[in-house]
Steps between C-alpha positions, in 0.01 A plus 500: 500500500424167656811332643611151580383525854151379584440755779602796273257379231235451756541855628505642152183309399320619825591867436398475137162343587444765774585784261257355236215455752537850643497651148181303408334609830587863419336468162191342650463781746537768246246425222342228291736588213805456714370183653523338156809691385845333466764555765696731273205727446438525876870588559506757224173673586483466883840432646718732286324815591653839424369651817629645824353405839520772752433476871368831634255582779466134604362417153652333194461697175573370153640738240422351153570643154205715380362233267597170643269248328483250787443739783146369561632149528755605758233688688286177511811315636571755764135493609497121510792490740329747731648834423361819352688625208561880460632612174 
């Protein structure tokens, strides 16, 4: 919660704006649907992922549930940031 100190409020506002901008950028990188989606939708579909990331043989491997509906969106994001996604 914001406090009575100006510097604490300024830091809180800066971090809140940064988190919002990073979430919106993530949505834009993933798909046209997520570029227009609300922040809660992006958080629910892309950030709260029930997956395990394993590091083996110098490669990162995602282990998703068998029928994860937003796996294609996450593959688009992973490709956009310059990695190859192995599932």
